mmCIF file of the N, C-alpha and C atoms, coordinates in Angstrom:
data_MODEL
# 
_entry.id   MODEL 
# 
loop_
_atom_site.group_PDB 
_atom_site.id 
_atom_site.type_symbol 
_atom_site.label_atom_id 
_atom_site.label_alt_id 
_atom_site.label_comp_id 
_atom_site.label_asym_id 
_atom_site.label_entity_id 
_atom_site.label_seq_id 
_atom_site.pdbx_PDB_ins_code 
_atom_site.Cartn_x 
_atom_site.Cartn_y 
_atom_site.Cartn_z 
_atom_site.occupancy 
_atom_site.B_iso_or_equiv 
_atom_site.pdbx_formal_charge 
_atom_site.auth_seq_id 
_atom_site.auth_comp_id 
_atom_site.auth_asym_id 
_atom_site.auth_atom_id 
_atom_site.pdbx_PDB_model_num 
ATOM 1   N N  . MET A 1 1  ? 148.366 91.340  67.245 1.00 0.00 ? 1  MET A N  1 
ATOM 2   C CA . MET A 1 1  ? 148.858 92.467  66.471 1.00 0.00 ? 1  MET A CA 1 
ATOM 3   C C  . MET A 1 1  ? 147.670 93.219  65.884 1.00 0.00 ? 1  MET A C  1 
ATOM 4   N N  . ILE A 1 2  ? 147.659 94.502  66.116 1.00 0.00 ? 2  ILE A N  1 
ATOM 5   C CA . ILE A 1 2  ? 146.583 95.351  65.601 1.00 0.00 ? 2  ILE A CA 1 
ATOM 6   C C  . ILE A 1 2  ? 146.820 95.637  64.122 1.00 0.00 ? 2  ILE A C  1 
ATOM 7   N N  . LYS A 1 3  ? 145.746 95.695  63.362 1.00 0.00 ? 3  LYS A N  1 
ATOM 8   C CA . LYS A 1 3  ? 145.827 95.990  61.932 1.00 0.00 ? 3  LYS A CA 1 
ATOM 9   C C  . LYS A 1 3  ? 144.878 97.127  61.602 1.00 0.00 ? 3  LYS A C  1 
ATOM 10  N N  . ILE A 1 4  ? 145.220 97.875  60.585 1.00 0.00 ? 4  ILE A N  1 
ATOM 11  C CA . ILE A 1 4  ? 144.324 98.893  60.064 1.00 0.00 ? 4  ILE A CA 1 
ATOM 12  C C  . ILE A 1 4  ? 143.544 98.233  58.932 1.00 0.00 ? 4  ILE A C  1 
ATOM 13  N N  . VAL A 1 5  ? 142.216 98.308  59.005 1.00 0.00 ? 5  VAL A N  1 
ATOM 14  C CA . VAL A 1 5  ? 141.406 97.643  57.990 1.00 0.00 ? 5  VAL A CA 1 
ATOM 15  C C  . VAL A 1 5  ? 140.698 98.623  57.054 1.00 0.00 ? 5  VAL A C  1 
ATOM 16  N N  . LYS A 1 6  ? 140.640 99.891  57.446 1.00 0.00 ? 6  LYS A N  1 
ATOM 17  C CA . LYS A 1 6  ? 140.012 100.900 56.591 1.00 0.00 ? 6  LYS A CA 1 
ATOM 18  C C  . LYS A 1 6  ? 140.639 102.249 56.878 1.00 0.00 ? 6  LYS A C  1 
ATOM 19  N N  . ALA A 1 7  ? 140.884 103.014 55.819 1.00 0.00 ? 7  ALA A N  1 
ATOM 20  C CA . ALA A 1 7  ? 141.445 104.357 55.962 1.00 0.00 ? 7  ALA A CA 1 
ATOM 21  C C  . ALA A 1 7  ? 140.716 105.298 55.005 1.00 0.00 ? 7  ALA A C  1 
ATOM 22  N N  . GLU A 1 8  ? 140.199 106.369 55.563 1.00 0.00 ? 8  GLU A N  1 
ATOM 23  C CA . GLU A 1 8  ? 139.474 107.351 54.763 1.00 0.00 ? 8  GLU A CA 1 
ATOM 24  C C  . GLU A 1 8  ? 140.099 108.726 54.984 1.00 0.00 ? 8  GLU A C  1 
ATOM 25  N N  . PRO A 1 9  ? 140.645 109.330 53.927 1.00 0.00 ? 9  PRO A N  1 
ATOM 26  C CA . PRO A 1 9  ? 141.234 110.667 54.093 1.00 0.00 ? 9  PRO A CA 1 
ATOM 27  C C  . PRO A 1 9  ? 140.150 111.704 54.356 1.00 0.00 ? 9  PRO A C  1 
ATOM 28  N N  . LYS A 1 10 ? 140.453 112.627 55.231 1.00 0.00 ? 10 LYS A N  1 
ATOM 29  C CA . LYS A 1 10 ? 139.548 113.717 55.589 1.00 0.00 ? 10 LYS A CA 1 
ATOM 30  C C  . LYS A 1 10 ? 140.291 115.036 55.398 1.00 0.00 ? 10 LYS A C  1 
ATOM 31  N N  . PRO A 1 11 ? 139.559 116.155 55.368 1.00 0.00 ? 11 PRO A N  1 
ATOM 32  C CA . PRO A 1 11 ? 140.236 117.455 55.250 1.00 0.00 ? 11 PRO A CA 1 
ATOM 33  C C  . PRO A 1 11 ? 141.205 117.702 56.408 1.00 0.00 ? 11 PRO A C  1 
ATOM 34  N N  . ASP A 1 12 ? 142.109 118.619 56.197 1.00 0.00 ? 12 ASP A N  1 
ATOM 35  C CA . ASP A 1 12 ? 143.054 119.074 57.216 1.00 0.00 ? 12 ASP A CA 1 
ATOM 36  C C  . ASP A 1 12 ? 144.026 117.977 57.654 1.00 0.00 ? 12 ASP A C  1 
ATOM 37  N N  . SER A 1 13 ? 144.424 117.107 56.720 1.00 0.00 ? 13 SER A N  1 
ATOM 38  C CA . SER A 1 13 ? 145.411 116.050 56.978 1.00 0.00 ? 13 SER A CA 1 
ATOM 39  C C  . SER A 1 13 ? 144.995 115.081 58.072 1.00 0.00 ? 13 SER A C  1 
ATOM 40  N N  . LEU A 1 14 ? 143.729 114.748 58.105 1.00 0.00 ? 14 LEU A N  1 
ATOM 41  C CA . LEU A 1 14 ? 143.210 113.775 59.061 1.00 0.00 ? 14 LEU A CA 1 
ATOM 42  C C  . LEU A 1 14 ? 142.826 112.497 58.336 1.00 0.00 ? 14 LEU A C  1 
ATOM 43  N N  . LEU A 1 15 ? 142.935 111.383 59.037 1.00 0.00 ? 15 LEU A N  1 
ATOM 44  C CA . LEU A 1 15 ? 142.492 110.089 58.518 1.00 0.00 ? 15 LEU A CA 1 
ATOM 45  C C  . LEU A 1 15 ? 141.470 109.505 59.475 1.00 0.00 ? 15 LEU A C  1 
ATOM 46  N N  . ARG A 1 16 ? 140.382 109.027 58.923 1.00 0.00 ? 16 ARG A N  1 
ATOM 47  C CA . ARG A 1 16 ? 139.433 108.252 59.733 1.00 0.00 ? 16 ARG A CA 1 
ATOM 48  C C  . ARG A 1 16 ? 139.802 106.791 59.522 1.00 0.00 ? 16 ARG A C  1 
ATOM 49  N N  . LEU A 1 17 ? 140.129 106.110 60.611 1.00 0.00 ? 17 LEU A N  1 
ATOM 50  C CA . LEU A 1 17 ? 140.648 104.753 60.533 1.00 0.00 ? 17 LEU A CA 1 
ATOM 51  C C  . LEU A 1 17 ? 139.749 103.774 61.266 1.00 0.00 ? 17 LEU A C  1 
ATOM 52  N N  . THR A 1 18 ? 139.726 102.549 60.747 1.00 0.00 ? 18 THR A N  1 
ATOM 53  C CA . THR A 1 18 ? 139.080 101.430 61.425 1.00 0.00 ? 18 THR A CA 1 
ATOM 54  C C  . THR A 1 18 ? 140.152 100.367 61.640 1.00 0.00 ? 18 THR A C  1 
ATOM 55  N N  . PHE A 1 19 ? 140.196 99.844  62.867 1.00 0.00 ? 19 PHE A N  1 
ATOM 56  C CA . PHE A 1 19 ? 141.205 98.853  63.241 1.00 0.00 ? 19 PHE A CA 1 
ATOM 57  C C  . PHE A 1 19 ? 140.586 97.466  63.358 1.00 0.00 ? 19 PHE A C  1 
ATOM 58  N N  . SER A 1 20 ? 141.443 96.466  63.381 1.00 0.00 ? 20 SER A N  1 
ATOM 59  C CA . SER A 1 20 ? 140.996 95.071  63.416 1.00 0.00 ? 20 SER A CA 1 
ATOM 60  C C  . SER A 1 20 ? 140.216 94.713  64.682 1.00 0.00 ? 20 SER A C  1 
ATOM 61  N N  . ASP A 1 21 ? 140.327 95.518  65.722 1.00 0.00 ? 21 ASP A N  1 
ATOM 62  C CA . ASP A 1 21 ? 139.541 95.266  66.936 1.00 0.00 ? 21 ASP A CA 1 
ATOM 63  C C  . ASP A 1 21 ? 138.179 95.942  66.892 1.00 0.00 ? 21 ASP A C  1 
ATOM 64  N N  . GLY A 1 22 ? 137.857 96.574  65.747 1.00 0.00 ? 22 GLY A N  1 
ATOM 65  C CA . GLY A 1 22 ? 136.562 97.225  65.573 1.00 0.00 ? 22 GLY A CA 1 
ATOM 66  C C  . GLY A 1 22 ? 136.528 98.688  65.965 1.00 0.00 ? 22 GLY A C  1 
ATOM 67  N N  . LYS A 1 23 ? 137.567 99.176  66.613 1.00 0.00 ? 23 LYS A N  1 
ATOM 68  C CA . LYS A 1 23 ? 137.596 100.575 67.020 1.00 0.00 ? 23 LYS A CA 1 
ATOM 69  C C  . LYS A 1 23 ? 137.804 101.480 65.810 1.00 0.00 ? 23 LYS A C  1 
ATOM 70  N N  . GLU A 1 24 ? 137.152 102.654 65.860 1.00 0.00 ? 24 GLU A N  1 
ATOM 71  C CA . GLU A 1 24 ? 137.292 103.663 64.822 1.00 0.00 ? 24 GLU A CA 1 
ATOM 72  C C  . GLU A 1 24 ? 137.766 104.955 65.466 1.00 0.00 ? 24 GLU A C  1 
ATOM 73  N N  . GLY A 1 25 ? 138.568 105.694 64.721 1.00 0.00 ? 25 GLY A N  1 
ATOM 74  C CA . GLY A 1 25 ? 139.052 106.950 65.268 1.00 0.00 ? 25 GLY A CA 1 
ATOM 75  C C  . GLY A 1 25 ? 139.676 107.834 64.212 1.00 0.00 ? 25 GLY A C  1 
ATOM 76  N N  . ILE A 1 26 ? 140.170 108.967 64.687 1.00 0.00 ? 26 ILE A N  1 
ATOM 77  C CA . ILE A 1 26 ? 140.790 109.970 63.822 1.00 0.00 ? 26 ILE A CA 1 
ATOM 78  C C  . ILE A 1 26 ? 142.274 110.055 64.151 1.00 0.00 ? 26 ILE A C  1 
ATOM 79  N N  . TYR A 1 27 ? 143.084 109.960 63.103 1.00 0.00 ? 27 TYR A N  1 
ATOM 80  C CA . TYR A 1 27 ? 144.534 110.090 63.236 1.00 0.00 ? 27 TYR A CA 1 
ATOM 81  C C  . TYR A 1 27 ? 144.950 111.363 62.514 1.00 0.00 ? 27 TYR A C  1 
ATOM 82  N N  . ASP A 1 28 ? 145.678 112.226 63.209 1.00 0.00 ? 28 ASP A N  1 
ATOM 83  C CA . ASP A 1 28 ? 146.148 113.499 62.670 1.00 0.00 ? 28 ASP A CA 1 
ATOM 84  C C  . ASP A 1 28 ? 147.553 113.317 62.097 1.00 0.00 ? 28 ASP A C  1 
ATOM 85  N N  . VAL A 1 29 ? 147.684 113.495 60.801 1.00 0.00 ? 29 VAL A N  1 
ATOM 86  C CA . VAL A 1 29 ? 148.974 113.309 60.130 1.00 0.00 ? 29 VAL A CA 1 
ATOM 87  C C  . VAL A 1 29 ? 149.843 114.567 60.209 1.00 0.00 ? 29 VAL A C  1 
ATOM 88  N N  . LYS A 1 30 ? 149.259 115.714 60.545 1.00 0.00 ? 30 LYS A N  1 
ATOM 89  C CA . LYS A 1 30 ? 150.002 116.988 60.542 1.00 0.00 ? 30 LYS A CA 1 
ATOM 90  C C  . LYS A 1 30 ? 151.322 116.962 61.316 1.00 0.00 ? 30 LYS A C  1 
ATOM 91  N N  . PRO A 1 31 ? 151.412 116.321 62.480 1.00 0.00 ? 31 PRO A N  1 
ATOM 92  C CA . PRO A 1 31 ? 152.677 116.347 63.230 1.00 0.00 ? 31 PRO A CA 1 
ATOM 93  C C  . PRO A 1 31 ? 153.875 115.734 62.503 1.00 0.00 ? 31 PRO A C  1 
ATOM 94  N N  . ILE A 1 32 ? 153.637 114.922 61.481 1.00 0.00 ? 32 ILE A N  1 
ATOM 95  C CA . ILE A 1 32 ? 154.764 114.291 60.785 1.00 0.00 ? 32 ILE A CA 1 
ATOM 96  C C  . ILE A 1 32 ? 154.988 114.861 59.383 1.00 0.00 ? 32 ILE A C  1 
ATOM 97  N N  . LEU A 1 33 ? 154.246 115.889 59.014 1.00 0.00 ? 33 LEU A N  1 
ATOM 98  C CA . LEU A 1 33 ? 154.319 116.417 57.649 1.00 0.00 ? 33 LEU A CA 1 
ATOM 99  C C  . LEU A 1 33 ? 155.601 117.182 57.332 1.00 0.00 ? 33 LEU A C  1 
ATOM 100 N N  . ASN A 1 34 ? 156.505 117.299 58.260 1.00 0.00 ? 34 ASN A N  1 
ATOM 101 C CA . ASN A 1 34 ? 157.778 117.973 57.982 1.00 0.00 ? 34 ASN A CA 1 
ATOM 102 C C  . ASN A 1 34 ? 158.950 117.004 57.953 1.00 0.00 ? 34 ASN A C  1 
ATOM 103 N N  . PHE A 1 35 ? 158.663 115.717 57.929 1.00 0.00 ? 35 PHE A N  1 
ATOM 104 C CA . PHE A 1 35 ? 159.720 114.710 57.993 1.00 0.00 ? 35 PHE A CA 1 
ATOM 105 C C  . PHE A 1 35 ? 159.744 113.834 56.738 1.00 0.00 ? 35 PHE A C  1 
ATOM 106 N N  . GLY A 1 36 ? 160.898 113.780 56.090 1.00 0.00 ? 36 GLY A N  1 
ATOM 107 C CA . GLY A 1 36 ? 161.135 112.867 54.970 1.00 0.00 ? 36 GLY A CA 1 
ATOM 108 C C  . GLY A 1 36 ? 160.030 112.844 53.942 1.00 0.00 ? 36 GLY A C  1 
ATOM 109 N N  . ARG A 1 37 ? 159.646 111.638 53.562 1.00 0.00 ? 37 ARG A N  1 
ATOM 110 C CA . ARG A 1 37 ? 158.618 111.454 52.539 1.00 0.00 ? 37 ARG A CA 1 
ATOM 111 C C  . ARG A 1 37 ? 157.256 111.957 52.973 1.00 0.00 ? 37 ARG A C  1 
ATOM 112 N N  . PHE A 1 38 ? 157.043 112.089 54.273 1.00 0.00 ? 38 PHE A N  1 
ATOM 113 C CA . PHE A 1 38 ? 155.751 112.568 54.755 1.00 0.00 ? 38 PHE A CA 1 
ATOM 114 C C  . PHE A 1 38 ? 155.498 114.019 54.363 1.00 0.00 ? 38 PHE A C  1 
ATOM 115 N N  . ALA A 1 39 ? 156.553 114.800 54.145 1.00 0.00 ? 39 ALA A N  1 
ATOM 116 C CA . ALA A 1 39 ? 156.397 116.194 53.707 1.00 0.00 ? 39 ALA A CA 1 
ATOM 117 C C  . ALA A 1 39 ? 155.659 116.257 52.375 1.00 0.00 ? 39 ALA A C  1 
ATOM 118 N N  . GLU A 1 40 ? 155.826 115.242 51.549 1.00 0.00 ? 40 GLU A N  1 
ATOM 119 C CA . GLU A 1 40 ? 155.143 115.201 50.253 1.00 0.00 ? 40 GLU A CA 1 
ATOM 120 C C  . GLU A 1 40 ? 153.628 115.086 50.408 1.00 0.00 ? 40 GLU A C  1 
ATOM 121 N N  . LEU A 1 41 ? 153.169 114.636 51.579 1.00 0.00 ? 41 LEU A N  1 
ATOM 122 C CA . LEU A 1 41 ? 151.738 114.468 51.814 1.00 0.00 ? 41 LEU A CA 1 
ATOM 123 C C  . LEU A 1 41 ? 151.019 115.795 52.010 1.00 0.00 ? 41 LEU A C  1 
ATOM 124 N N  . LYS A 1 42 ? 151.758 116.894 52.011 1.00 0.00 ? 42 LYS A N  1 
ATOM 125 C CA . LYS A 1 42 ? 151.115 118.212 52.025 1.00 0.00 ? 42 LYS A CA 1 
ATOM 126 C C  . LYS A 1 42 ? 150.354 118.435 50.725 1.00 0.00 ? 42 LYS A C  1 
ATOM 127 N N  . ASP A 1 43 ? 150.735 117.694 49.683 1.00 0.00 ? 43 ASP A N  1 
ATOM 128 C CA . ASP A 1 43 ? 149.991 117.698 48.424 1.00 0.00 ? 43 ASP A CA 1 
ATOM 129 C C  . ASP A 1 43 ? 148.693 116.922 48.668 1.00 0.00 ? 43 ASP A C  1 
ATOM 130 N N  . VAL A 1 44 ? 147.567 117.606 48.559 1.00 0.00 ? 44 VAL A N  1 
ATOM 131 C CA . VAL A 1 44 ? 146.277 117.012 48.907 1.00 0.00 ? 44 VAL A CA 1 
ATOM 132 C C  . VAL A 1 44 ? 145.977 115.774 48.060 1.00 0.00 ? 44 VAL A C  1 
ATOM 133 N N  . ALA A 1 45 ? 146.293 115.821 46.774 1.00 0.00 ? 45 ALA A N  1 
ATOM 134 C CA . ALA A 1 45 ? 146.022 114.666 45.915 1.00 0.00 ? 45 ALA A CA 1 
ATOM 135 C C  . ALA A 1 45 ? 146.822 113.445 46.382 1.00 0.00 ? 45 ALA A C  1 
ATOM 136 N N  . LEU A 1 46 ? 148.063 113.653 46.755 1.00 0.00 ? 46 LEU A N  1 
ATOM 137 C CA . LEU A 1 46 ? 148.879 112.544 47.256 1.00 0.00 ? 46 LEU A CA 1 
ATOM 138 C C  . LEU A 1 46 ? 148.343 112.053 48.600 1.00 0.00 ? 46 LEU A C  1 
ATOM 139 N N  . PHE A 1 47 ? 147.986 112.971 49.485 1.00 0.00 ? 47 PHE A N  1 
ATOM 140 C CA . PHE A 1 47 ? 147.427 112.575 50.779 1.00 0.00 ? 47 PHE A CA 1 
ATOM 141 C C  . PHE A 1 47 ? 146.189 111.697 50.582 1.00 0.00 ? 47 PHE A C  1 
ATOM 142 N N  . ARG A 1 48 ? 145.361 112.062 49.636 1.00 0.00 ? 48 ARG A N  1 
ATOM 143 C CA . ARG A 1 48 ? 144.124 111.319 49.383 1.00 0.00 ? 48 ARG A CA 1 
ATOM 144 C C  . ARG A 1 48 ? 144.378 109.951 48.746 1.00 0.00 ? 48 ARG A C  1 
ATOM 145 N N  . SER A 1 49 ? 145.620 109.671 48.342 1.00 0.00 ? 49 SER A N  1 
ATOM 146 C CA . SER A 1 49 ? 145.943 108.379 47.728 1.00 0.00 ? 49 SER A CA 1 
ATOM 147 C C  . SER A 1 49 ? 146.176 107.285 48.772 1.00 0.00 ? 49 SER A C  1 
ATOM 148 N N  . VAL A 1 50 ? 145.909 107.565 50.040 1.00 0.00 ? 50 VAL A N  1 
ATOM 149 C CA . VAL A 1 50 ? 146.132 106.597 51.118 1.00 0.00 ? 50 VAL A CA 1 
ATOM 150 C C  . VAL A 1 50 ? 145.387 105.293 50.826 1.00 0.00 ? 50 VAL A C  1 
ATOM 151 N N  . ARG A 1 51 ? 146.036 104.179 51.168 1.00 0.00 ? 51 ARG A N  1 
ATOM 152 C CA . ARG A 1 51 ? 145.432 102.861 50.954 1.00 0.00 ? 51 ARG A CA 1 
ATOM 153 C C  . ARG A 1 51 ? 145.946 101.895 52.026 1.00 0.00 ? 51 ARG A C  1 
ATOM 154 N N  . ILE A 1 52 ? 145.257 100.778 52.142 1.00 0.00 ? 52 ILE A N  1 
ATOM 155 C CA . ILE A 1 52 ? 145.665 99.731  53.071 1.00 0.00 ? 52 ILE A CA 1 
ATOM 156 C C  . ILE A 1 52 ? 146.643 98.810  52.344 1.00 0.00 ? 52 ILE A C  1 
ATOM 157 N N  . ALA A 1 53 ? 147.748 98.492  52.993 1.00 0.00 ? 53 ALA A N  1 
ATOM 158 C CA . ALA A 1 53 ? 148.749 97.570  52.440 1.00 0.00 ? 53 ALA A CA 1 
ATOM 159 C C  . ALA A 1 53 ? 149.368 96.792  53.598 1.00 0.00 ? 53 ALA A C  1 
ATOM 160 N N  . ASP A 1 54 ? 149.205 95.492  53.581 1.00 0.00 ? 54 ASP A N  1 
ATOM 161 C CA . ASP A 1 54 ? 149.767 94.640  54.633 1.00 0.00 ? 54 ASP A CA 1 
ATOM 162 C C  . ASP A 1 54 ? 149.387 95.106  56.033 1.00 0.00 ? 54 ASP A C  1 
ATOM 163 N N  . ALA A 1 55 ? 148.110 95.424  56.229 1.00 0.00 ? 55 ALA A N  1 
ATOM 164 C CA . ALA A 1 55 ? 147.538 95.800  57.528 1.00 0.00 ? 55 ALA A CA 1 
ATOM 165 C C  . ALA A 1 55 ? 147.997 97.153  58.042 1.00 0.00 ? 55 ALA A C  1 
ATOM 166 N N  . THR A 1 56 ? 148.634 97.941  57.202 1.00 0.00 ? 56 THR A N  1 
ATOM 167 C CA . THR A 1 56 ? 149.012 99.294  57.580 1.00 0.00 ? 56 THR A CA 1 
ATOM 168 C C  . THR A 1 56 ? 148.515 100.243 56.501 1.00 0.00 ? 56 THR A C  1 
ATOM 169 N N  . ILE A 1 57 ? 148.870 101.509 56.605 1.00 0.00 ? 57 ILE A N  1 
ATOM 170 C CA . ILE A 1 57 ? 148.485 102.469 55.576 1.00 0.00 ? 57 ILE A CA 1 
ATOM 171 C C  . ILE A 1 57 ? 149.725 102.946 54.854 1.00 0.00 ? 57 ILE A C  1 
ATOM 172 N N  . GLU A 1 58 ? 149.543 103.200 53.568 1.00 0.00 ? 58 GLU A N  1 
ATOM 173 C CA . GLU A 1 58 ? 150.640 103.746 52.787 1.00 0.00 ? 58 GLU A CA 1 
ATOM 174 C C  . GLU A 1 58 ? 150.076 104.675 51.725 1.00 0.00 ? 58 GLU A C  1 
ATOM 175 N N  . TRP A 1 59 ? 150.969 105.476 51.175 1.00 0.00 ? 59 TRP A N  1 
ATOM 176 C CA . TRP A 1 59 ? 150.590 106.444 50.156 1.00 0.00 ? 59 TRP A CA 1 
ATOM 177 C C  . TRP A 1 59 ? 151.318 106.138 48.856 1.00 0.00 ? 59 TRP A C  1 
ATOM 178 N N  . GLY A 1 60 ? 150.889 106.810 47.800 1.00 0.00 ? 60 GLY A N  1 
ATOM 179 C CA . GLY A 1 60 ? 151.445 106.607 46.476 1.00 0.00 ? 60 GLY A CA 1 
ATOM 180 C C  . GLY A 1 60 ? 152.929 106.888 46.359 1.00 0.00 ? 60 GLY A C  1 
ATOM 181 N N  . ASN A 1 61 ? 153.499 107.654 47.290 1.00 0.00 ? 61 ASN A N  1 
ATOM 182 C CA . ASN A 1 61 ? 154.940 107.949 47.249 1.00 0.00 ? 61 ASN A CA 1 
ATOM 183 C C  . ASN A 1 61 ? 155.762 106.927 48.040 1.00 0.00 ? 61 ASN A C  1 
ATOM 184 N N  . GLY A 1 62 ? 155.112 105.915 48.599 1.00 0.00 ? 62 GLY A N  1 
ATOM 185 C CA . GLY A 1 62 ? 155.819 104.888 49.368 1.00 0.00 ? 62 GLY A CA 1 
ATOM 186 C C  . GLY A 1 62 ? 155.883 105.142 50.863 1.00 0.00 ? 62 GLY A C  1 
ATOM 187 N N  . ALA A 1 63 ? 155.439 106.296 51.322 1.00 0.00 ? 63 ALA A N  1 
ATOM 188 C CA . ALA A 1 63 ? 155.418 106.570 52.765 1.00 0.00 ? 63 ALA A CA 1 
ATOM 189 C C  . ALA A 1 63 ? 154.404 105.634 53.425 1.00 0.00 ? 63 ALA A C  1 
ATOM 190 N N  . ASP A 1 64 ? 154.753 105.112 54.595 1.00 0.00 ? 64 ASP A N  1 
ATOM 191 C CA . ASP A 1 64 ? 153.835 104.254 55.322 1.00 0.00 ? 64 ASP A CA 1 
ATOM 192 C C  . ASP A 1 64 ? 154.022 104.443 56.820 1.00 0.00 ? 64 ASP A C  1 
ATOM 193 N N  . LEU A 1 65 ? 153.052 103.939 57.573 1.00 0.00 ? 65 LEU A N  1 
ATOM 194 C CA . LEU A 1 65 ? 153.066 104.093 59.027 1.00 0.00 ? 65 LEU A CA 1 
ATOM 195 C C  . LEU A 1 65 ? 152.807 102.757 59.705 1.00 0.00 ? 65 LEU A C  1 
ATOM 196 N N  . CYS A 1 66 ? 153.463 102.547 60.811 1.00 0.00 ? 66 CYS A N  1 
ATOM 197 C CA . CYS A 1 66 ? 153.305 101.352 61.632 1.00 0.00 ? 66 CYS A CA 1 
ATOM 198 C C  . CYS A 1 66 ? 151.920 101.371 62.293 1.00 0.00 ? 66 CYS A C  1 
ATOM 199 N N  . PRO A 1 67 ? 151.132 100.304 62.148 1.00 0.00 ? 67 PRO A N  1 
ATOM 200 C CA . PRO A 1 67 ? 149.783 100.324 62.713 1.00 0.00 ? 67 PRO A CA 1 
ATOM 201 C C  . PRO A 1 67 ? 149.754 100.461 64.230 1.00 0.00 ? 67 PRO A C  1 
ATOM 202 N N  . GLU A 1 68 ? 150.728 99.918  64.933 1.00 0.00 ? 68 GLU A N  1 
ATOM 203 C CA . GLU A 1 68 ? 150.738 100.023 66.392 1.00 0.00 ? 68 GLU A CA 1 
ATOM 204 C C  . GLU A 1 68 ? 150.941 101.475 66.836 1.00 0.00 ? 68 GLU A C  1 
ATOM 205 N N  . SER A 1 69 ? 151.848 102.181 66.170 1.00 0.00 ? 69 SER A N  1 
ATOM 206 C CA . SER A 1 69 ? 152.095 103.592 66.507 1.00 0.00 ? 69 SER A CA 1 
ATOM 207 C C  . SER A 1 69 ? 150.878 104.444 66.192 1.00 0.00 ? 69 SER A C  1 
ATOM 208 N N  . VAL A 1 70 ? 150.278 104.187 65.038 1.00 0.00 ? 70 VAL A N  1 
ATOM 209 C CA . VAL A 1 70 ? 149.079 104.936 64.644 1.00 0.00 ? 70 VAL A CA 1 
ATOM 210 C C  . VAL A 1 70 ? 147.972 104.691 65.667 1.00 0.00 ? 70 VAL A C  1 
ATOM 211 N N  . TYR A 1 71 ? 147.809 103.457 66.091 1.00 0.00 ? 71 TYR A N  1 
ATOM 212 C CA . TYR A 1 71 ? 146.771 103.094 67.066 1.00 0.00 ? 71 TYR A CA 1 
ATOM 213 C C  . TYR A 1 71 ? 146.950 103.889 68.357 1.00 0.00 ? 71 TYR A C  1 
ATOM 214 N N  . GLU A 1 72 ? 148.179 103.981 68.821 1.00 0.00 ? 72 GLU A N  1 
ATOM 215 C CA . GLU A 1 72 ? 148.463 104.699 70.074 1.00 0.00 ? 72 GLU A CA 1 
ATOM 216 C C  . GLU A 1 72 ? 148.149 106.191 69.975 1.00 0.00 ? 72 GLU A C  1 
ATOM 217 N N  . GLU A 1 73 ? 148.264 106.757 68.786 1.00 0.00 ? 73 GLU A N  1 
ATOM 218 C CA . GLU A 1 73 ? 148.068 108.201 68.608 1.00 0.00 ? 73 GLU A CA 1 
ATOM 219 C C  . GLU A 1 73 ? 146.699 108.560 68.043 1.00 0.00 ? 73 GLU A C  1 
ATOM 220 N N  . THR A 1 74 ? 145.856 107.581 67.814 1.00 0.00 ? 74 THR A N  1 
ATOM 221 C CA . THR A 1 74 ? 144.519 107.827 67.269 1.00 0.00 ? 74 THR A CA 1 
ATOM 222 C C  . THR A 1 74 ? 143.584 108.287 68.384 1.00 0.00 ? 74 THR A C  1 
ATOM 223 N N  . VAL A 1 75 ? 142.736 109.251 68.059 1.00 0.00 ? 75 VAL A N  1 
ATOM 224 C CA . VAL A 1 75 ? 141.678 109.694 68.965 1.00 0.00 ? 75 VAL A CA 1 
ATOM 225 C C  . VAL A 1 75 ? 140.445 108.885 68.586 1.00 0.00 ? 75 VAL A C  1 
ATOM 226 N N  . PHE A 1 76 ? 140.040 108.004 69.479 1.00 0.00 ? 76 PHE A N  1 
ATOM 227 C CA . PHE A 1 76 ? 138.950 107.091 69.160 1.00 0.00 ? 76 PHE A CA 1 
ATOM 228 C C  . PHE A 1 76 ? 137.590 107.748 69.331 1.00 0.00 ? 76 PHE A C  1 
ATOM 229 N N  . LEU A 1 77 ? 136.686 107.349 68.442 1.00 0.00 ? 77 LEU A N  1 
ATOM 230 C CA . LEU A 1 77 ? 135.301 107.825 68.496 1.00 0.00 ? 77 LEU A CA 1 
ATOM 231 C C  . LEU A 1 77 ? 134.546 106.964 69.500 1.00 0.00 ? 77 LEU A C  1 
ATOM 232 N N  . SER A 1 78 ? 133.536 107.521 70.110 1.00 0.00 ? 78 SER A N  1 
ATOM 233 C CA . SER A 1 78 ? 132.823 106.740 71.117 1.00 0.00 ? 78 SER A CA 1 
ATOM 234 C C  . SER A 1 78 ? 132.043 105.601 70.583 1.00 0.00 ? 78 SER A C  1 
# 
């Protein structure tokens, strides 16, 4: 099972992520910003509240993402 071990918020609703397999990449949150609790992440301060919780990422409003799905949609750095 893949885990997210580090999450760093970046401008333009991007996250720089590090996974348990050592891979690092950029995940674009913009495609989900119109759905449910994720719409609240348009608030930059809330978006920047991202943290690691139980090997996934979550925000101060309780929104969270499945690490496997995030992994599949991450653009990995070389």
